[in-house]
N, CA, C and O atoms as a GROMACS GRO file, in nm:
protein
  476
    1MET      N    1   6.521  -6.331   1.941
    1MET     CA    2   6.374  -6.340   1.905
    1MET      C    3   6.341  -6.211   1.826
    1MET      O    4   6.360  -6.106   1.887
    2SER      N    5   6.303  -6.207   1.718
    2SER     CA    6   6.271  -6.093   1.636
    2SER      C    7   6.133  -6.051   1.674
    2SER      O    8   6.050  -6.134   1.711
    3ASN      N    9   6.104  -5.908   1.664
    3ASN     CA   10   5.980  -5.819   1.689
    3ASN      C   11   5.893  -5.815   1.574
    3ASN      O   12   5.874  -5.707   1.518
    4LYS      N   13   5.835  -5.927   1.530
    4LYS     CA   14   5.764  -5.923   1.432
    4LYS      C   15   5.619  -5.857   1.453
    4LYS      O   16   5.578  -5.868   1.568
    5GLN      N   17   5.541  -5.798   1.375
    5GLN     CA   18   5.423  -5.710   1.421
    5GLN      C   19   5.308  -5.755   1.333
    5GLN      O   20   5.311  -5.795   1.216
    6ILE      N   21   5.206  -5.740   1.416
    6ILE     CA   22   5.054  -5.776   1.331
    6ILE      C   23   4.958  -5.657   1.346
    6ILE      O   24   4.935  -5.612   1.459
    7LEU      N   25   4.912  -5.615   1.260
    7LEU     CA   26   4.791  -5.488   1.297
    7LEU      C   27   4.671  -5.538   1.249
    7LEU      O   28   4.657  -5.579   1.134
    8ILE      N   29   4.577  -5.536   1.339
    8ILE     CA   30   4.458  -5.592   1.310
    8ILE      C   31   4.356  -5.471   1.336
    8ILE      O   32   4.347  -5.414   1.445
    9ARG      N   33   4.272  -5.436   1.207
    9ARG     CA   34   4.187  -5.333   1.221
    9ARG      C   35   4.030  -5.419   1.180
    9ARG      O   36   4.007  -5.534   1.140
   10ASP      N   37   3.939  -5.296   1.212
   10ASP     CA   38   3.808  -5.310   1.192
   10ASP      C   39   3.758  -5.465   1.255
   10ASP      O   40   3.696  -5.546   1.185
   11VAL      N   41   3.798  -5.490   1.407
   11VAL     CA   42   3.754  -5.602   1.465
   11VAL      C   43   3.590  -5.594   1.493
   11VAL      O   44   3.551  -5.489   1.544
   12PRO      N   45   3.508  -5.680   1.468
   12PRO     CA   46   3.381  -5.677   1.501
   12PRO      C   47   3.370  -5.658   1.651
   12PRO      O   48   3.449  -5.711   1.730
   13GLU      N   49   3.262  -5.576   1.691
   13GLU     CA   50   3.228  -5.508   1.803
   13GLU      C   51   3.199  -5.621   1.907
   13GLU      O   52   3.238  -5.606   2.023
   14SER      N   53   3.129  -5.737   1.868
   14SER     CA   54   3.109  -5.854   1.964
   14SER      C   55   3.258  -5.916   1.981
   14SER      O   56   3.291  -5.946   2.096
   15LEU      N   57   3.328  -5.931   1.900
   15LEU     CA   58   3.485  -6.002   1.929
   15LEU      C   59   3.550  -5.903   2.015
   15LEU      O   60   3.604  -5.939   2.120
   16TYR      N   61   3.548  -5.795   1.982
   16TYR     CA   62   3.637  -5.678   2.045
   16TYR      C   63   3.590  -5.684   2.200
   16TYR      O   64   3.672  -5.683   2.291
   17GLU      N   65   3.456  -5.690   2.220
   17GLU     CA   66   3.407  -5.680   2.353
   17GLU      C   67   3.448  -5.837   2.457
   17GLU      O   68   3.471  -5.845   2.578
   18TRP      N   69   3.442  -5.953   2.344
   18TRP     CA   70   3.483  -6.054   2.419
   18TRP      C   71   3.626  -6.082   2.466
   18TRP      O   72   3.660  -6.147   2.565
   19ILE      N   73   3.720  -6.005   2.355
   19ILE     CA   74   3.860  -5.992   2.393
   19ILE      C   75   3.865  -5.916   2.553
   19ILE      O   76   3.917  -5.963   2.654
   20GLU      N   77   3.798  -5.793   2.540
   20GLU     CA   78   3.849  -5.696   2.636
   20GLU      C   79   3.778  -5.760   2.784
   20GLU      O   80   3.831  -5.740   2.893
   21ASN      N   81   3.662  -5.832   2.767
   21ASN     CA   82   3.604  -5.879   2.900
   21ASN      C   83   3.701  -5.990   2.949
   21ASN      O   84   3.734  -5.981   3.067
   22GLU      N   85   3.756  -6.104   2.868
   22GLU     CA   86   3.844  -6.185   2.894
   22GLU      C   87   3.966  -6.152   2.931
   22GLU      O   88   4.017  -6.230   3.010
   23ARG      N   89   4.049  -6.032   2.890
   23ARG     CA   90   4.157  -6.015   2.923
   23ARG      C   91   4.155  -5.916   3.070
   23ARG      O   92   4.245  -5.909   3.154
   24HIS      N   93   4.043  -5.853   3.070
   24HIS     CA   94   4.032  -5.787   3.205
   24HIS      C   95   4.022  -5.858   3.309
   24HIS      O   96   4.075  -5.824   3.415
   25GLU      N   97   3.940  -5.988   3.292
   25GLU     CA   98   3.919  -6.107   3.374
   25GLU      C   99   4.041  -6.167   3.418
   25GLU      O  100   4.040  -6.201   3.536
   26LYS      N  101   4.145  -6.190   3.352
   26LYS     CA  102   4.250  -6.253   3.344
   26LYS      C  103   4.360  -6.149   3.406
   26LYS      O  104   4.465  -6.192   3.454
   27ARG      N  105   4.330  -6.020   3.402
   27ARG     CA  106   4.423  -5.915   3.440
   27ARG      C  107   4.546  -5.923   3.361
   27ARG      O  108   4.656  -5.935   3.416
   28VAL      N  109   4.530  -5.916   3.223
   28VAL     CA  110   4.666  -5.931   3.143
   28VAL      C  111   4.631  -5.796   3.018
   28VAL      O  112   4.525  -5.737   2.995
   29SER      N  113   4.759  -5.782   2.958
   29SER     CA  114   4.745  -5.670   2.865
   29SER      C  115   4.640  -5.726   2.720
   29SER      O  116   4.587  -5.838   2.715
   30GLN      N  117   4.632  -5.656   2.648
   30GLN     CA  118   4.559  -5.691   2.523
   30GLN      C  119   4.661  -5.796   2.426
   30GLN      O  120   4.633  -5.901   2.368
   31LYS      N  121   4.768  -5.734   2.433
   31LYS     CA  122   4.876  -5.814   2.367
   31LYS      C  123   4.892  -5.953   2.422
   31LYS      O  124   4.872  -6.056   2.359
   32ASP      N  125   4.926  -5.944   2.536
   32ASP     CA  126   4.956  -6.088   2.603
   32ASP      C  127   4.845  -6.179   2.609
   32ASP      O  128   4.871  -6.298   2.622
   33PHE      N  129   4.707  -6.136   2.601
   33PHE     CA  130   4.607  -6.196   2.601
   33PHE      C  131   4.600  -6.256   2.454
   33PHE      O  132   4.601  -6.379   2.447
   34LEU      N  133   4.594  -6.181   2.331
   34LEU     CA  134   4.575  -6.218   2.206
   34LEU      C  135   4.697  -6.298   2.185
   34LEU      O  136   4.672  -6.398   2.119
   35LEU      N  137   4.824  -6.288   2.220
   35LEU     CA  138   4.923  -6.404   2.185
   35LEU      C  139   4.906  -6.521   2.251
   35LEU      O  140   4.947  -6.617   2.186
   36LYS      N  141   4.852  -6.551   2.376
   36LYS     CA  142   4.809  -6.647   2.425
   36LYS      C  143   4.695  -6.732   2.363
   36LYS      O  144   4.702  -6.854   2.349
   37VAL      N  145   4.608  -6.668   2.333
   37VAL     CA  146   4.495  -6.698   2.229
   37VAL      C  147   4.575  -6.771   2.107
   37VAL      O  148   4.561  -6.893   2.094
   38LEU      N  149   4.652  -6.704   2.024
   38LEU     CA  150   4.718  -6.760   1.910
   38LEU      C  151   4.813  -6.873   1.926
   38LEU      O  152   4.827  -6.953   1.834
   39GLU      N  153   4.882  -6.885   2.044
   39GLU     CA  154   4.966  -6.964   2.094
   39GLU      C  155   4.874  -7.118   2.111
   39GLU      O  156   4.908  -7.229   2.069
   40ASN      N  157   4.769  -7.084   2.176
   40ASN     CA  158   4.682  -7.188   2.212
   40ASN      C  159   4.619  -7.268   2.063
   40ASN      O  160   4.612  -7.390   2.053
   41ALA      N  161   4.587  -7.191   1.977
   41ALA     CA  162   4.522  -7.226   1.859
   41ALA      C  163   4.615  -7.299   1.778
   41ALA      O  164   4.586  -7.409   1.731
   42ALA      N  165   4.750  -7.230   1.757
   42ALA     CA  166   4.858  -7.303   1.689
   42ALA      C  167   4.901  -7.453   1.764
   42ALA      O  168   4.939  -7.553   1.704
   43SER      N  169   4.887  -7.439   1.886
   43SER     CA  170   4.900  -7.564   1.942
   43SER      C  171   4.803  -7.680   1.937
   43SER      O  172   4.840  -7.797   1.936
   44GLN      N  173   4.683  -7.641   1.934
   44GLN     CA  174   4.539  -7.745   1.872
   44GLN      C  175   4.596  -7.764   1.711
   44GLN      O  176   4.610  -7.881   1.674
   45TYR      N  177   4.622  -7.682   1.637
   45TYR     CA  178   4.649  -7.712   1.497
   45TYR      C  179   4.755  -7.823   1.498
   45TYR      O  180   4.733  -7.930   1.442
   46ALA      N  181   4.883  -7.794   1.567
   46ALA     CA  182   4.990  -7.886   1.562
   46ALA      C  183   4.965  -8.018   1.614
   46ALA      O  184   5.043  -8.107   1.579
   47LYS      N  185   4.852  -8.051   1.707
   47LYS     CA  186   4.818  -8.173   1.738
   47LYS      C  187   4.728  -8.238   1.628
   47LYS      O  188   4.740  -8.358   1.606
   48LYS      N  189   4.642  -8.164   1.562
   48LYS     CA  190   4.561  -8.236   1.477
   48LYS      C  191   4.643  -8.278   1.339
   48LYS      O  192   4.629  -8.379   1.270
   49ALA      N  193   4.740  -8.156   1.322
   49ALA     CA  194   4.832  -8.188   1.193
   49ALA      C  195   4.932  -8.310   1.241
   49ALA      O  196   4.974  -8.378   1.148
   50GLY      N  197   4.972  -8.344   1.366
   50GLY     CA  198   5.066  -8.441   1.402
   50GLY      C  199   5.214  -8.352   1.404
   50GLY      O  200   5.318  -8.417   1.398
   51THR      N  201   5.218  -8.253   1.410
   51THR     CA  202   5.354  -8.170   1.409
   51THR      C  203   5.368  -8.089   1.530
   51THR      O  204   5.265  -8.064   1.593
   52ALA      N  205   5.484  -8.043   1.572
   52ALA     CA  206   5.497  -7.970   1.696
   52ALA      C  207   5.487  -7.833   1.643
   52ALA      O  208   5.550  -7.784   1.549
   53GLY      N  209   5.374  -7.764   1.736
   53GLY     CA  210   5.383  -7.590   1.712
   53GLY      C  211   5.446  -7.536   1.823
   53GLY      O  212   5.508  -7.597   1.909
   54PRO      N  213   5.426  -7.413   1.815
   54PRO     CA  214   5.522  -7.317   1.891
   54PRO      C  215   5.507  -7.358   2.031
   54PRO      O  216   5.611  -7.348   2.096
   55SER      N  217   5.388  -7.408   2.104
   55SER     CA  218   5.377  -7.421   2.227
   55SER      C  219   5.380  -7.576   2.281
   55SER      O  220   5.365  -7.605   2.400
   56ALA      N  221   5.400  -7.670   2.176
   56ALA     CA  222   5.371  -7.814   2.193
   56ALA      C  223   5.474  -7.853   2.294
   56ALA      O  224   5.455  -7.959   2.353
   57PHE      N  225   5.570  -7.791   2.321
   57PHE     CA  226   5.673  -7.829   2.410
   57PHE      C  227   5.689  -7.733   2.529
   57PHE      O  228   5.637  -7.623   2.516
   58SER      N  229   5.746  -7.756   2.627
   58SER     CA  230   5.738  -7.694   2.745
   58SER      C  231   5.879  -7.585   2.737
   58SER      O  232   5.984  -7.622   2.684
   59LYS      N  233   5.865  -7.479   2.784
   59LYS     CA  234   5.956  -7.397   2.802
   59LYS      C  235   6.073  -7.436   2.897
   59LYS      O  236   6.061  -7.479   3.011
   60MET      N  237   6.208  -7.408   2.816
   60MET     CA  238   6.330  -7.456   2.912
   60MET      C  239   6.406  -7.352   2.937
   60MET      O  240   6.367  -7.241   2.900
   61THR      N  241   6.516  -7.366   2.998
   61THR     CA  242   6.619  -7.260   3.051
   61THR      C  243   6.747  -7.267   2.992
   61THR      O  244   6.838  -7.347   3.014
   62LEU      N  245   6.741  -7.153   2.900
   62LEU     CA  246   6.884  -7.155   2.821
   62LEU      C  247   6.980  -7.086   2.899
   62LEU      O  248   6.963  -6.965   2.914
   63VAL      N  249   7.084  -7.146   2.955
   63VAL     CA  250   7.207  -7.077   3.012
   63VAL      C  251   7.303  -7.031   2.897
   63VAL      O  252   7.318  -7.105   2.801
   64TYR      N  253   7.354  -6.934   2.903
   64TYR     CA  254   7.435  -6.866   2.803
   64TYR      C  255   7.533  -6.780   2.849
   64TYR      O  256   7.520  -6.715   2.952
   65TRP      N  257   7.643  -6.776   2.770
   65TRP     CA  258   7.752  -6.670   2.788
   65TRP      C  259   7.821  -6.624   2.642
   65TRP      O  260   7.810  -6.679   2.533
   66LYS      N  261   7.890  -6.512   2.676
   66LYS     CA  262   7.970  -6.458   2.557
   66LYS      C  263   8.111  -6.484   2.552
   66LYS      O  264   8.190  -6.433   2.631
   67SER      N  265   8.155  -6.586   2.432
   67SER     CA  266   8.314  -6.616   2.443
   67SER      C  267   8.361  -6.489   2.356
   67SER      O  268   8.291  -6.389   2.343
   68LYS      N  269   8.491  -6.506   2.296
   68LYS     CA  270   8.529  -6.402   2.223
   68LYS      C  271   8.471  -6.378   2.098
   68LYS      O  272   8.452  -6.268   2.048
   69LYS      N  273   8.441  -6.499   2.045
   69LYS     CA  274   8.366  -6.458   1.913
   69LYS      C  275   8.218  -6.503   1.908
   69LYS      O  276   8.143  -6.454   1.824
   70PHE      N  277   8.179  -6.584   1.986
   70PHE     CA  278   8.036  -6.632   1.989
   70PHE      C  279   7.941  -6.625   2.108
   70PHE      O  280   8.002  -6.598   2.211
   71TRP      N  281   7.821  -6.640   2.122
   71TRP     CA  282   7.732  -6.673   2.230
   71TRP      C  283   7.703  -6.823   2.253
   71TRP      O  284   7.624  -6.884   2.181
   72LEU      N  285   7.759  -6.872   2.341
   72LEU     CA  286   7.762  -7.024   2.363
   72LEU      C  287   7.655  -7.062   2.468
   72LEU      O  288   7.661  -7.005   2.577
   73GLY      N  289   7.566  -7.145   2.446
   73GLY     CA  290   7.466  -7.179   2.552
   73GLY      C  291   7.425  -7.331   2.557
   73GLY      O  292   7.453  -7.412   2.469
   74LYS      N  293   7.358  -7.358   2.668
   74LYS     CA  294   7.296  -7.490   2.678
   74LYS      C  295   7.176  -7.493   2.765
   74LYS      O  296   7.150  -7.401   2.844
   75LEU      N  297   7.104  -7.597   2.752
   75LEU     CA  298   6.963  -7.612   2.811
   75LEU      C  299   6.983  -7.671   2.962
   75LEU      O  300   7.023  -7.785   2.986
   76LEU      N  301   6.948  -7.571   3.061
   76LEU     CA  302   6.967  -7.634   3.195
   76LEU      C  303   6.897  -7.786   3.214
   76LEU      O  304   6.943  -7.877   3.282
   77GLU      N  305   6.786  -7.790   3.143
   77GLU     CA  306   6.698  -7.940   3.153
   77GLU      C  307   6.791  -8.027   3.089
   77GLU      O  308   6.821  -8.131   3.147
   78HIS      N  309   6.840  -8.001   2.977
   78HIS     CA  310   6.944  -8.096   2.908
   78HIS      C  311   7.073  -8.044   2.895
   78HIS      O  312   7.094  -7.975   2.794
   79PRO      N  313   7.168  -8.063   2.980
   79PRO     CA  314   7.294  -7.998   2.972
   79PRO      C  315   7.383  -8.067   2.855
   79PRO      O  316   7.494  -8.024   2.823
   80GLU      N  317   7.333  -8.158   2.806
   80GLU     CA  318   7.405  -8.245   2.683
   80GLU      C  319   7.384  -8.148   2.561
   80GLU      O  320   7.463  -8.156   2.467
   81ILE      N  321   7.305  -8.079   2.558
   81ILE     CA  322   7.262  -8.004   2.458
   81ILE      C  323   7.331  -7.876   2.445
   81ILE      O  324   7.301  -7.794   2.532
   82MET      N  325   7.411  -7.840   2.364
   82MET     CA  326   7.493  -7.711   2.362
   82MET      C  327   7.524  -7.675   2.226
   82MET      O  328   7.577  -7.761   2.157
   83THR      N  329   7.493  -7.528   2.163
   83THR     CA  330   7.531  -7.491   2.044
   83THR      C  331   7.583  -7.331   2.056
   83THR      O  332   7.613  -7.280   2.163
   84GLN      N  333   7.586  -7.280   1.963
   84GLN     CA  334   7.649  -7.130   1.961
   84GLN      C  335   7.571  -7.047   1.869
   84GLN      O  336   7.493  -7.104   1.793
   85GLY      N  337   7.583  -6.906   1.866
   85GLY     CA  338   7.549  -6.833   1.772
   85GLY      C  339   7.622  -6.693   1.771
   85GLY      O  340   7.682  -6.643   1.867
   86THR      N  341   7.608  -6.644   1.656
   86THR     CA  342   7.702  -6.516   1.635
   86THR      C  343   7.607  -6.402   1.730
   86THR      O  344   7.658  -6.305   1.785
   87THR      N  345   7.467  -6.434   1.736
   87THR     CA  346   7.385  -6.334   1.823
   87THR      C  347   7.314  -6.412   1.922
   87THR      O  348   7.327  -6.534   1.930
   88LEU      N  349   7.241  -6.346   1.993
   88LEU     CA  350   7.166  -6.404   2.096
   88LEU      C  351   7.045  -6.475   2.017
   88LEU      O  352   7.008  -6.592   2.030
   89GLU      N  353   7.004  -6.394   1.948
   89GLU     CA  354   6.877  -6.453   1.848
   89GLU      C  355   6.893  -6.594   1.772
   89GLU      O  356   6.814  -6.689   1.777
   90GLU      N  357   7.033  -6.585   1.687
   90GLU     CA  358   7.086  -6.698   1.631
   90GLU      C  359   7.097  -6.813   1.731
   90GLU      O  360   7.050  -6.923   1.702
   91LEU      N  361   7.172  -6.786   1.874
   91LEU     CA  362   7.194  -6.881   1.972
   91LEU      C  363   7.062  -6.971   1.981
   91LEU      O  364   7.054  -7.092   1.961
   92GLU      N  365   6.943  -6.866   2.023
   92GLU     CA  366   6.812  -6.931   2.068
   92GLU      C  367   6.770  -7.028   1.952
   92GLU      O  368   6.728  -7.143   1.968
   93HIS      N  369   6.788  -6.964   1.835
   93HIS     CA  370   6.738  -7.035   1.725
   93HIS      C  371   6.792  -7.179   1.708
   93HIS      O  372   6.721  -7.277   1.689
   94ASN      N  373   6.935  -7.180   1.717
   94ASN     CA  374   7.006  -7.291   1.705
   94ASN      C  375   6.977  -7.381   1.828
   94ASN      O  376   6.984  -7.501   1.802
   95ILE      N  377   6.943  -7.346   1.973
   95ILE     CA  378   6.925  -7.426   2.050
   95ILE      C  379   6.803  -7.509   2.056
   95ILE      O  380   6.789  -7.617   2.113
   96ARG      N  381   6.703  -7.432   1.980
   96ARG     CA  382   6.569  -7.490   1.948
   96ARG      C  383   6.579  -7.607   1.860
   96ARG      O  384   6.519  -7.713   1.876
   97GLU      N  385   6.675  -7.573   1.748
   97GLU     CA  386   6.684  -7.681   1.639
   97GLU      C  387   6.768  -7.798   1.709
   97GLU      O  388   6.719  -7.911   1.694
   98ALA      N  389   6.866  -7.791   1.770
   98ALA     CA  390   6.935  -7.884   1.840
   98ALA      C  391   6.866  -7.967   1.936
   98ALA      O  392   6.896  -8.086   1.948
   99TYR      N  393   6.762  -7.904   2.015
   99TYR     CA  394   6.680  -7.978   2.086
   99TYR      C  395   6.572  -8.076   2.010
   99TYR      O  396   6.550  -8.192   2.045
  100MET      N  397   6.507  -8.008   1.897
  100MET     CA  398   6.430  -8.086   1.806
  100MET      C  399   6.489  -8.214   1.750
  100MET      O  400   6.428  -8.320   1.734
  101LEU      N  401   6.647  -8.182   1.716
  101LEU     CA  402   6.707  -8.292   1.653
  101LEU      C  403   6.738  -8.393   1.742
  101LEU      O  404   6.762  -8.505   1.697
  102MET      N  405   6.742  -8.370   1.877
  102MET     CA  406   6.790  -8.458   1.983
  102MET      C  407   6.636  -8.525   2.008
  102MET      O  408   6.619  -8.646   2.019
  103ALA      N  409   6.556  -8.451   2.013
  103ALA     CA  410   6.437  -8.507   2.056
  103ALA      C  411   6.334  -8.587   1.967
  103ALA      O  412   6.239  -8.656   2.006
  104LEU      N  413   6.378  -8.560   1.827
  104LEU     CA  414   6.313  -8.660   1.714
  104LEU      C  415   6.415  -8.732   1.660
  104LEU      O  416   6.403  -8.763   1.542
  105ASP      N  417   6.534  -8.774   1.732
  105ASP     CA  418   6.634  -8.864   1.658
  105ASP      C  419   6.568  -8.994   1.669
  105ASP      O  420   6.505  -9.037   1.766
  106GLU      N  421   6.591  -9.053   1.548
  106GLU     CA  422   6.521  -9.180   1.522
  106GLU      C  423   6.344  -9.192   1.531
  106GLU      O  424   6.286  -9.298   1.551
  107VAL      N  425   6.278  -9.066   1.513
  107VAL     CA  426   6.139  -9.056   1.497
  107VAL      C  427   6.115  -9.058   1.351
  107VAL      O  428   6.193  -8.993   1.282
  108PRO      N  429   6.000  -9.135   1.284
  108PRO     CA  430   5.971  -9.129   1.145
  108PRO      C  431   5.935  -8.989   1.115
  108PRO      O  432   5.909  -8.904   1.201
  109ASP      N  433   5.935  -8.968   0.964
  109ASP     CA  434   5.889  -8.823   0.959
  109ASP      C  435   5.731  -8.805   0.974
  109ASP      O  436   5.689  -8.691   0.992
  110LYS      N  437   5.652  -8.899   0.968
  110LYS     CA  438   5.510  -8.905   0.978
  110LYS      C  439   5.515  -8.940   1.120
  110LYS      O  440   5.532  -9.060   1.144
  111TYR      N  441   5.504  -8.858   1.220
  111TYR     CA  442   5.460  -8.901   1.378
  111TYR      C  443   5.347  -8.803   1.408
  111TYR      O  444   5.312  -8.705   1.342
  112GLN      N  445   5.290  -8.857   1.538
  112GLN     CA  446   5.199  -8.772   1.625
  112GLN      C  447   5.236  -8.740   1.755
  112GLN      O  448   5.325  -8.786   1.827
  113ILE      N  449   5.146  -8.642   1.775
  113ILE     CA  450   5.196  -8.621   1.946
  113ILE      C  451   5.080  -8.629   2.017
  113ILE      O  452   4.971  -8.630   1.959
  114ARG      N  453   5.091  -8.635   2.158
  114ARG     CA  454   5.002  -8.631   2.228
  114ARG      C  455   5.050  -8.583   2.388
  114ARG      O  456   5.156  -8.617   2.440
  115GLU      N  457   4.957  -8.505   2.446
  115GLU     CA  458   5.017  -8.447   2.589
  115GLU      C  459   4.999  -8.562   2.676
  115GLU      O  460   4.895  -8.628   2.666
  116VAL      N  461   5.098  -8.596   2.771
  116VAL     CA  462   5.044  -8.680   2.857
  116VAL      C  463   5.101  -8.638   2.998
  116VAL      O  464   5.206  -8.573   3.002
  117ALA      N  465   5.039  -8.671   3.105
  117ALA     CA  466   5.080  -8.629   3.239
  117ALA      C  467   5.186  -8.712   3.288
  117ALA      O  468   5.173  -8.834   3.281
  118ILE      N  469   5.290  -8.660   3.336
  118ILE     CA  470   5.400  -8.754   3.435
  118ILE      C  471   5.403  -8.727   3.572
  118ILE      O  472   5.465  -8.631   3.619
  119THR      N  473   5.338  -8.809   3.641
  119THR     CA  474   5.320  -8.811   3.776
  119THR      C  475   5.420  -8.895   3.876
  119THR      O  476   5.401  -8.894   3.998
   0.00000   0.00000   0.00000
């Protein structure tokens, strides 16, 4: 995972106060609060656009290890999905891609998503 940065300056006072009030109430850092707000916005956008956003799927557990040449890994929740990478970042990218290929196998290009409760 890369460490990309965004710097925001000149935040309107009312918006800054809202951020501070909300994050204090939730007892999280400013960074964690803003990332959650952005993830939620991206998810809502993805639902409207009919595409998968960054938080459209649940987090899964990557089991990984180092071989002589590559990092190897598989998803604990889907052990049939296994891949490799020269770095951990590449392994994470490849496992996401492998999951999406499996999950969207035989799904047409124009698809929609909807959250459903499984009980």
